N, C-alpha and C positions, 0 to 999 in steps of 0.2 A: 500732953498725953503720950505715953510710950506705947508703941505698937504691941509690945509683949503684954502690956496691961489691958489693951483694948480687945485682944482676941480671947474670947471666953468660950468655953465648950458649948454653952447654951445658944450661942450665935454662930455655930458651925453646922452646916447642913450638907450632907453628902447623899449621893444616889438620886439626885434630882433629874427630871426629864423635861425637855422643851424642844419644840420644832423650829423656833425662830427667836429673834431678839426680843420682840414684844412679849411673847409668852414667857421667855426667860425672866424678863423684868417683873412680870406679874407674879411668877413663882417666887422669885427672890423677895419681892415686897411682902407677899403674904407670909412666907416663912419667918422673915425677921420681924415683921410687925407683931405676929402672935407671940414671939419669944420676948420682945422688948416692950410690949404693951403700947403699940403705936397704931395709928389709923392706916390700914393697908392701902386703901384707895389713895390717900394723900401721898404716901411713900411712892406708890407706883406712878402716880401722875408726875411727881417731882423728878423721879429718875428718868422717865420718858422725855420730859421737857429738856432735861440736861443733855440727854443722849442726842437730841435733835441738833444741838450745837456742834456736835462732833463725837465720833466714836471714842469711848474710853478704853478700847482694846489697846493693850500695850505689847502684844506679840507673844509668841511662844505658848499660846493657849490660855493667856491670862488677860483679865480686864479689871479696871478699877472704877466702876460706876460710882458716882458721888453726887450729892446735892445738899442744899441747905434747906432746913425745914423750920418754919415758925413753931413756937411753943415746944421746942425740943430743949431739954435742960442740959444735955451733955452729948458729946460725940458718941455715936453708936457705930461699931464696925462689925460686919458679919462676913463670914467666908462661906461661899456656896460652891459646890462642885457638882457638875452635871455629868451623867454617865457618857453622853455623846456630846461632841463639840457643837457649839452654837455659832452660827454666822453672826458675828456681832458688829459688822460694818467696818472693820479695820481695813487697812490698805490690802492690796492684792496679795502681799507676801505675809499677811497675818494668818496664822492657823485659826481654825474654829476655836472658840473659847470654851474651856471646860471649868476653869476656876475663876471665880469673881470675888474680889474684895469689895464689899459694898460699904461706903462711908456716908453717913448722915450726920450733918453738923448744924448747930444753931447758927443763924445768920450773924450773930454778934461775936463769933469766934473764928474770924477768917484766918488768923495766924495759926491757930491750932489745927484748923481744917487742912491748911497747906502742909503743916508739919506731919500730920498723919499720912497724907498722900505721898509725901516725900519719903517717909520711912518705909512705906509699902513698896514704892518703886525701888528703893535701895536694896531691900532684902530680896526682891524678885530678880535682881541681877545675879543672884547665887543660883547657878544651874543645879547644884545638888538639892537645894531647897525646892526649886520648881519641880524636879522629879519626885521628891518625897511627897509634895502636895498632890501631884497627879496620881501617885501610886498608893498612898496611905490607905490602910484597910479600915481605919476607924478614926473617930473624932479626936481621941486622945493623942494618936500619932501625929495628927495635923497640928494640934496646938503645941505639942512638944517640939516639933520641927520648927515652927515659927518662933517659939521662945528661944530655942538654941541659936537660930540664925540671927535674931535680934540681939541677943547677948553678945554674939561674936562681933557684931557691928557696933556694939555699944549703944544700942537703942532701947 
């Protein structure tokens, strides 16, 4: 799966609010579950369990929370942006996280899961893209920026 195909406008959420990591995961799980017809409690629980293994914050105000879910037919990727940064447990030098790429995968697709995570990490090396994702006024601007960055990287 190519990241440019995975990022769909119906799974991009902006203007979200949260006070801490747990409530951010809850908000993300409920938003994406409603849009993708998933069980929100199951998504929330799986994301929290994965986060206990170590923070998925990657720095610069971004994180890539991810997990594997039974009974999921395909990889689902959502992008969520919070108005204020959330302390997401990264190292001391990690900024509070505002933008989350949330990746849910079927357990029987480990290679595809890693491929999507790798593609997200690769495009997030692009400082211009990071700034666009933090500053974009609307969902279309976000999806367009990701599609352009992925295309430039051949993803």
